C-alpha angles and dihedrals in degrees: 000000000000113000117244093248091060100046090102088073088071101026092054092046097244091129140354124247087242092058091051096046091044091055090046091053092046093050092046091053091046089055093048092048091048091051090049091052094045099040112004096186096037118151091169102057121071140156108253105223098204091051090048091053090049091048094051094045093049090048092052090044089057091048091048090054089050093048092050097044098043095031092231131146096223140354122251119264094254091054091047091052092046093050096045089045091053093052091043089058096038096049095034096205095182102083129195120223095195141029097269106149092199089071097052114117092019091138090057089052089051091054091050092049089052088056093046091053089056092048092052092047091050090051092054096265096292132079130196118242089257093050091047091049091050091047091054091047090050090049090057090050092048092048091054091046093050091049102045109019136066113256137182134192089259095049090050091049092049092048094048094044091051093049093047090052090048093053089078090062097051109101 
């Protein structure tokens, strides 16, 4: 269900209900898959549905502001990844039901894996050993940045855009 404060997203024809629920389902499945990869038999990690709904609504609210201000139909893929990454880390939809320190910052790792997927797709699905090494190194840097530094949607977009442009120069 879309909260009352976000009904304008549909009422003002920024997005359809189908688009919003499709993104919600996609992010929910991403969270579940990430949990399975990180802790396959976990009974302590779970995607929090109310936080996921808030995340998706905030993401679409950001895109609606962009569409209105810039008079565009849709944001570019890097901007979409940056904004969804921001809200993944801000809302932290993967919740921990115990005090297991290994699972801290799992939402940040999910945001980074979303970005890596886009990198690999942009590079044709395969990376050279050098590119893969650089991507892993960059992932460690991003993880540190997301944990200990202040970030915004725009700073994430700038970082990802710069890295994507630099992928062409990695041998």
